[in-house]
PAMI-188626 format. One record per residue (C-alpha): x, y, z; residue in one letter; residue number from 1. Coordinates in nm, 4 decimals. Layout:
// PAMI-188626
{px=X	py=Y	pz=Z	type=A	seq=NUM}
...
This chain:
// PAMI-188626
{px=-2.2853	py=5.6794	pz=-17.1434	type=M	seq=1}
{px=-2.4226	py=5.5261	pz=-16.8302	type=S	seq=2}
{px=-2.1773	py=5.2680	pz=-16.8008	type=Q	seq=3}
{px=-1.9111	py=5.5376	pz=-16.8373	type=Q	seq=4}
{px=-2.0908	py=5.7181	pz=-16.5632	type=S	seq=5}
{px=-2.0485	py=5.3916	pz=-16.2993	type=N	seq=6}
{px=-1.6981	py=5.3411	pz=-16.2959	type=Q	seq=7}
{px=-1.4267	py=5.4561	pz=-16.0872	type=L	seq=8}
{px=-1.1907	py=5.6618	pz=-16.1741	type=T	seq=9}
{px=-0.8198	py=5.6271	pz=-15.9613	type=Y	seq=10}
{px=-0.9163	py=5.9606	pz=-15.8032	type=E	seq=11}
{px=-1.2529	py=5.7671	pz=-15.7008	type=G	seq=12}
{px=-1.0661	py=5.4760	pz=-15.5508	type=I	seq=13}
{px=-0.8680	py=5.7172	pz=-15.3226	type=L	seq=14}
{px=-1.1840	py=5.9028	pz=-15.2274	type=E	seq=15}
{px=-1.3639	py=5.5517	pz=-15.1147	type=L	seq=16}
{px=-1.0311	py=5.4508	pz=-14.9138	type=F	seq=17}
{px=-1.0094	py=5.7634	pz=-14.7586	type=R	seq=18}
{px=-1.3554	py=5.7569	pz=-14.6297	type=Q	seq=19}
{px=-1.3252	py=5.4157	pz=-14.5272	type=T	seq=20}
{px=-1.0500	py=5.4776	pz=-14.2807	type=A	seq=21}
{px=-1.2167	py=5.7918	pz=-14.1428	type=E	seq=22}
{px=-1.4710	py=5.5579	pz=-13.9976	type=Q	seq=23}
{px=-1.2754	py=5.3002	pz=-13.8965	type=M	seq=24}
{px=-1.0661	py=5.5910	pz=-13.7232	type=K	seq=25}
{px=-1.4381	py=5.7265	pz=-13.5773	type=E	seq=26}
{px=-1.5345	py=5.3300	pz=-13.5041	type=T	seq=27}
{px=-1.2340	py=5.3483	pz=-13.2976	type=D	seq=28}
{px=-1.2257	py=5.6142	pz=-13.1523	type=R	seq=29}
{px=-1.6014	py=5.5084	pz=-13.0349	type=K	seq=30}
{px=-1.4536	py=5.2085	pz=-12.8971	type=M	seq=31}
{px=-1.2201	py=5.3847	pz=-12.7098	type=K	seq=32}
{px=-1.4829	py=5.6220	pz=-12.5779	type=E	seq=33}
{px=-1.6951	py=5.2914	pz=-12.4714	type=N	seq=34}
{px=-1.4104	py=5.1284	pz=-12.3019	type=A	seq=35}
{px=-1.2985	py=5.4294	pz=-12.0589	type=E	seq=36}
{px=-1.6911	py=5.4658	pz=-12.0291	type=Q	seq=37}
{px=-1.6740	py=5.1008	pz=-11.8894	type=M	seq=38}
{px=-1.3618	py=5.1989	pz=-11.6946	type=K	seq=39}
{px=-1.5105	py=5.4551	pz=-11.5193	type=E	seq=40}
{px=-1.8437	py=5.2467	pz=-11.4768	type=S	seq=41}
{px=-1.6174	py=4.9990	pz=-11.2816	type=D	seq=42}
{px=-1.4439	py=5.2679	pz=-11.1145	type=R	seq=43}
{px=-1.7816	py=5.3633	pz=-10.9490	type=K	seq=44}
{px=-1.8887	py=5.0454	pz=-10.9073	type=F	seq=45}
{px=-1.5905	py=4.9532	pz=-10.6980	type=Q	seq=46}
{px=-1.6584	py=5.2241	pz=-10.4997	type=E	seq=47}
{px=-2.0047	py=5.1796	pz=-10.4248	type=Q	seq=48}
{px=-1.8954	py=4.8512	pz=-10.3288	type=M	seq=49}
{px=-1.6532	py=4.9605	pz=-10.0976	type=K	seq=50}
{px=-1.8771	py=5.1770	pz=-9.9162	type=E	seq=51}
{px=-2.1477	py=4.9831	pz=-9.9198	type=S	seq=52}
{px=-1.8779	py=4.7713	pz=-9.7059	type=D	seq=53}
{px=-1.7531	py=5.0342	pz=-9.4859	type=R	seq=54}
{px=-2.1077	py=5.0837	pz=-9.3779	type=K	seq=55}
{px=-2.2215	py=4.7663	pz=-9.3389	type=M	seq=56}
{px=-1.9027	py=4.7231	pz=-9.1371	type=K	seq=57}
{px=-1.9992	py=5.0587	pz=-8.9098	type=E	seq=58}
{px=-2.3662	py=4.9448	pz=-8.9061	type=M	seq=59}
{px=-2.2089	py=4.5529	pz=-8.7435	type=S	seq=60}
{px=-2.0501	py=4.7641	pz=-8.5007	type=Q	seq=61}
{px=-2.2718	py=4.9894	pz=-8.3672	type=E	seq=62}
{px=-2.4966	py=4.6878	pz=-8.3647	type=T	seq=63}
{px=-2.2559	py=4.5005	pz=-8.1165	type=D	seq=64}
{px=-2.2778	py=4.8009	pz=-7.9595	type=R	seq=65}
{px=-2.6306	py=4.8128	pz=-7.8820	type=K	seq=66}
{px=-2.5965	py=4.4491	pz=-7.8243	type=I	seq=67}
{px=-2.3283	py=4.4638	pz=-7.5469	type=K	seq=68}
{px=-2.5434	py=4.8017	pz=-7.3790	type=E	seq=69}
{px=-2.8421	py=4.6005	pz=-7.4124	type=T	seq=70}
{px=-2.6868	py=4.2765	pz=-7.1949	type=N	seq=71}
{px=-2.5111	py=4.5466	pz=-6.9735	type=R	seq=72}
{px=-2.9002	py=4.7155	pz=-6.8749	type=Q	seq=73}
{px=-3.0727	py=4.3483	pz=-6.8291	type=I	seq=74}
{px=-2.7578	py=4.2622	pz=-6.6001	type=A	seq=75}
{px=-2.7934	py=4.5849	pz=-6.4057	type=A	seq=76}
{px=-3.1460	py=4.5217	pz=-6.4236	type=L	seq=77}
{px=-3.1857	py=4.2054	pz=-6.2525	type=G	seq=78}
{px=-2.8895	py=4.2936	pz=-5.9968	type=S	seq=79}
{px=-3.1430	py=4.5918	pz=-5.9479	type=R	seq=80}
{px=-3.4269	py=4.3121	pz=-5.8742	type=I	seq=81}
{px=-3.1982	py=4.1165	pz=-5.6632	type=G	seq=82}
{px=-3.1372	py=4.4090	pz=-5.4305	type=E	seq=83}
{px=-3.4854	py=4.5095	pz=-5.3939	type=I	seq=84}
{px=-3.6081	py=4.1716	pz=-5.3598	type=V	seq=85}
{px=-3.3272	py=4.1172	pz=-5.0665	type=E	seq=86}
{px=-3.3989	py=4.4586	pz=-4.8886	type=N	seq=87}
{px=-3.7772	py=4.3337	pz=-4.8848	type=M	seq=88}
{px=-3.6214	py=4.0118	pz=-4.6650	type=V	seq=89}
{px=-3.3918	py=4.2370	pz=-4.4528	type=K	seq=90}
{px=-3.6893	py=4.5099	pz=-4.4555	type=G	seq=91}
{px=-3.9335	py=4.2767	pz=-4.2933	type=R	seq=92}
{px=-4.1821	py=4.1691	pz=-4.5471	type=I	seq=93}
{px=-4.2634	py=3.8733	pz=-4.3524	type=V	seq=94}
{px=-4.3671	py=4.0178	pz=-4.0537	type=E	seq=95}
{px=-4.5937	py=4.2835	pz=-4.1974	type=K	seq=96}
{px=-4.7913	py=4.0180	pz=-4.3875	type=F	seq=97}
{px=-4.8480	py=3.9104	pz=-4.0212	type=Q	seq=98}
{px=-5.0525	py=4.2269	pz=-3.9684	type=T	seq=99}
{px=-5.2798	py=4.0808	pz=-4.2488	type=F	seq=100}
{px=-5.3658	py=3.7840	pz=-4.1096	type=G	seq=101}
{px=-5.0684	py=3.5731	pz=-4.2886	type=Y	seq=102}
{px=-4.7903	py=3.4077	pz=-4.0740	type=V	seq=103}
{px=-4.4850	py=3.3262	pz=-4.2915	type=I	seq=104}
{px=-4.2983	py=3.0333	pz=-4.1952	type=T	seq=105}
{px=-4.0320	py=3.0097	pz=-4.4789	type=R	seq=106}
{px=-3.9585	py=3.2239	pz=-4.8111	type=Y	seq=107}
{px=-3.7733	py=3.1371	pz=-5.1333	type=G	seq=108}
{px=-3.6247	py=3.3576	pz=-5.4315	type=R	seq=109}
{px=-3.6285	py=3.3015	pz=-5.7560	type=N	seq=110}
{px=-3.8520	py=3.0440	pz=-5.7687	type=V	seq=111}
{px=-3.9171	py=2.8183	pz=-6.1263	type=S	seq=112}
{px=-4.1713	py=2.6421	pz=-6.2395	type=F	seq=113}
{px=-4.2454	py=2.4077	pz=-6.5081	type=E	seq=114}
{px=-4.4860	py=2.1634	pz=-6.6388	type=Y	seq=115}
{px=-4.3782	py=2.0333	pz=-7.0336	type=K	seq=116}
{px=-4.6704	py=1.8643	pz=-7.0872	type=K	seq=117}
{px=-4.8871	py=2.1452	pz=-7.0309	type=L	seq=118}
{px=-4.6447	py=2.3913	pz=-7.2151	type=G	seq=119}
{px=-4.6353	py=2.5996	pz=-6.8301	type=I	seq=120}
{px=-4.2840	py=2.7512	pz=-6.7091	type=R	seq=121}
{px=-4.2013	py=3.0818	pz=-6.5268	type=G	seq=122}
{px=-4.0610	py=3.1993	pz=-6.2198	type=E	seq=123}
{px=-4.1735	py=3.3698	pz=-5.9102	type=V	seq=124}
{px=-3.9093	py=3.6432	pz=-5.7401	type=D	seq=125}
{px=-3.9901	py=3.5722	pz=-5.3856	type=L	seq=126}
{px=-4.2363	py=3.3120	pz=-5.2633	type=F	seq=127}
{px=-4.3624	py=3.3870	pz=-4.8830	type=L	seq=128}
{px=-4.5501	py=3.0036	pz=-4.7704	type=E	seq=129}
{px=-4.7151	py=2.9245	pz=-4.4808	type=N	seq=130}
{px=-4.8600	py=2.6050	pz=-4.5198	type=G	seq=131}
{px=-5.1964	py=2.7112	pz=-4.6063	type=D	seq=132}
{px=-5.1022	py=3.0083	pz=-4.8226	type=V	seq=133}
{px=-4.8544	py=3.1429	pz=-5.0197	type=A	seq=134}
{px=-4.8286	py=3.4186	pz=-5.1391	type=I	seq=135}
{px=-4.6271	py=3.4978	pz=-5.5169	type=L	seq=136}
{px=-4.4751	py=3.8348	pz=-5.5423	type=I	seq=137}
{px=-4.3535	py=3.9988	pz=-5.8126	type=E	seq=138}
{px=-4.0699	py=4.2083	pz=-5.8104	type=V	seq=139}
{px=-4.0115	py=4.5253	pz=-6.0512	type=K	seq=140}
{px=-3.7637	py=4.8636	pz=-6.0587	type=T	seq=141}
{px=-4.0876	py=5.0510	pz=-6.1939	type=T	seq=142}
{px=-4.3809	py=4.8838	pz=-6.1294	type=L	seq=143}
{px=-4.6785	py=4.9530	pz=-6.3971	type=E	seq=144}
{px=-4.9890	py=4.8255	pz=-6.5312	type=T	seq=145}
{px=-4.8592	py=4.5982	pz=-6.7853	type=A	seq=146}
{px=-4.6634	py=4.4032	pz=-6.4680	type=D	seq=147}
{px=-4.9237	py=4.3826	pz=-6.3065	type=V	seq=148}
{px=-5.1414	py=4.1746	pz=-6.5705	type=R	seq=149}
{px=-4.8288	py=4.0252	pz=-6.6175	type=E	seq=150}
{px=-4.8812	py=3.8445	pz=-6.2726	type=H	seq=151}
{px=-5.2054	py=3.7748	pz=-6.2771	type=I	seq=152}
{px=-5.1737	py=3.5549	pz=-6.5737	type=A	seq=153}
{px=-4.8561	py=3.4198	pz=-6.3934	type=R	seq=154}
{px=-5.0757	py=3.2569	pz=-6.0569	type=L	seq=155}
{px=-5.3385	py=3.2187	pz=-6.2835	type=E	seq=156}
{px=-5.0049	py=2.9702	pz=-6.4763	type=K	seq=157}
{px=-4.9136	py=2.8112	pz=-6.1681	type=Y	seq=158}
{px=-5.2432	py=2.7690	pz=-6.0675	type=R	seq=159}
{px=-5.2347	py=2.5352	pz=-6.3617	type=R	seq=160}
{px=-4.9185	py=2.3770	pz=-6.2953	type=Y	seq=161}
{px=-4.9678	py=2.2785	pz=-5.9483	type=T	seq=162}
{px=-5.2878	py=2.1229	pz=-6.0475	type=N	seq=163}
{px=-5.1155	py=1.9672	pz=-6.2852	type=A	seq=164}
{px=-4.7616	py=1.8884	pz=-6.1349	type=A	seq=165}
{px=-4.8570	py=1.7837	pz=-5.7775	type=N	seq=166}
{px=-5.2035	py=1.8392	pz=-5.6821	type=G	seq=167}
{px=-5.1279	py=2.1332	pz=-5.4317	type=D	seq=168}
{px=-5.4240	py=2.2533	pz=-5.2663	type=K	seq=169}
{px=-5.2842	py=2.5217	pz=-5.1170	type=R	seq=170}
{px=-5.4423	py=2.9112	pz=-5.1626	type=R	seq=171}
{px=-5.2306	py=3.1353	pz=-5.3373	type=F	seq=172}
{px=-5.2127	py=3.5225	pz=-5.3266	type=I	seq=173}
{px=-5.1034	py=3.7818	pz=-5.5552	type=G	seq=174}
{px=-4.8635	py=4.1105	pz=-5.4179	type=A	seq=175}
{px=-4.6824	py=4.3819	pz=-5.6881	type=V	seq=176}
{px=-4.3446	py=4.5157	pz=-5.5471	type=A	seq=177}
{px=-4.1329	py=4.7827	pz=-5.6998	type=G	seq=178}
{px=-3.9148	py=5.0491	pz=-5.6190	type=A	seq=179}
{px=-4.1170	py=5.2822	pz=-5.7678	type=V	seq=180}
{px=-4.4746	py=5.2237	pz=-5.7809	type=V	seq=181}
{px=-4.6966	py=5.4064	pz=-6.0263	type=T	seq=182}
{px=-5.0123	py=5.5430	pz=-5.9117	type=N	seq=183}
{px=-5.2010	py=5.3327	pz=-6.2598	type=E	seq=184}
{px=-5.0460	py=5.0159	pz=-6.1161	type=A	seq=185}
{px=-5.1396	py=5.0551	pz=-5.7433	type=A	seq=186}
{px=-5.4992	py=5.1264	pz=-5.8227	type=E	seq=187}
{px=-5.5109	py=4.8117	pz=-6.0986	type=F	seq=188}
{px=-5.3669	py=4.5672	pz=-5.8580	type=A	seq=189}
{px=-5.5886	py=4.6353	pz=-5.5556	type=H	seq=190}
{px=-5.8491	py=4.6333	pz=-5.7927	type=Q	seq=191}
{px=-5.7948	py=4.2667	pz=-5.8620	type=N	seq=192}
{px=-5.7235	py=4.1330	pz=-5.5236	type=G	seq=193}
{px=-5.3291	py=4.1796	pz=-5.5028	type=L	seq=194}
{px=-5.1225	py=4.3863	pz=-5.2515	type=Y	seq=195}
{px=-4.8863	py=4.6626	pz=-5.3285	type=V	seq=196}
{px=-4.5437	py=4.6394	pz=-5.1914	type=I	seq=197}
{px=-4.4103	py=4.9672	pz=-5.1549	type=V	seq=198}
{px=-3.9256	py=4.9779	pz=-5.1315	type=Q	seq=199}
{px=-3.7153	py=5.2932	pz=-5.1105	type=S	seq=200}
{px=-3.3968	py=5.1952	pz=-4.9691	type=G	seq=201}
{px=-3.3936	py=4.9523	pz=-4.7079	type=R	seq=202}
{px=-3.7459	py=5.0418	pz=-4.5788	type=A	seq=203}
{px=-4.0538	py=4.8326	pz=-4.7591	type=V	seq=204}
{px=-4.4339	py=4.8845	pz=-4.6590	type=E	seq=205}
{px=-4.7235	py=4.7345	pz=-4.7984	type=I	seq=206}
{px=-5.0046	py=5.0194	pz=-4.9089	type=I	seq=207}
{px=-5.3121	py=4.9638	pz=-4.7665	type=T	seq=208}
{px=-5.5518	py=4.7969	pz=-4.9316	type=P	seq=209}
{px=-5.8825	py=5.0630	pz=-4.9901	type=P	seq=210}
{px=-6.1881	py=4.9947	pz=-4.8280	type=D	seq=211}
{px=-6.3624	py=4.6991	pz=-4.9101	type=G	seq=212}
{px=-6.0635	py=4.5147	pz=-5.0416	type=F	seq=213}
{px=-6.0178	py=4.1367	pz=-5.0832	type=S	seq=214}
{px=-5.7423	py=3.9173	pz=-5.1449	type=A	seq=215}
{px=-5.7954	py=3.7618	pz=-5.4793	type=K	seq=216}
{px=-5.7304	py=3.3970	pz=-5.4186	type=E	seq=217}
{px=-5.6022	py=3.1300	pz=-5.6835	type=W	seq=218}
């Protein structure tokens, strides 16, 4: 009885074929769904890549624009500082320093210095001298306290440069100038023994130092 019940009938074999066909049909359907999903994923990925490329191109263009604008501003700033230096000379800054006892015999603009052995290099916007004293002037469109600190460091650097390079024994004093000078910068400069110059149009003035002021020498 057991063997007879386990034997497949014709109808049973047909049912097995039917079930197998259904399974293959279902498998084929799922494979098609997976293929569609992969195709959709690939499409989205390609869209994302195109969007990323577009954004990168926009960022690159914006960066280029900012670089060009920065370069333009730097060039304009350099031109503006050059104008201030020129106006200082035309505004008789040499004569105005004579009222403080400095007889200036010559001057130089954009005086560069470098001593590679010590890694020293820099530039002075306006250099006034009379033989035994030289006045090193830093010029800014807007003079702030940080600019005064930088010039003090520049004066110290120039002193080291001359000692190492040529043994220049002249006394060096400092001055800072600007078309706009903040009160804090002027006060800080005077506290550290620097003269302060204000330039407005073609008029140039050395701000009268406070009582007790003494020009620092390097």
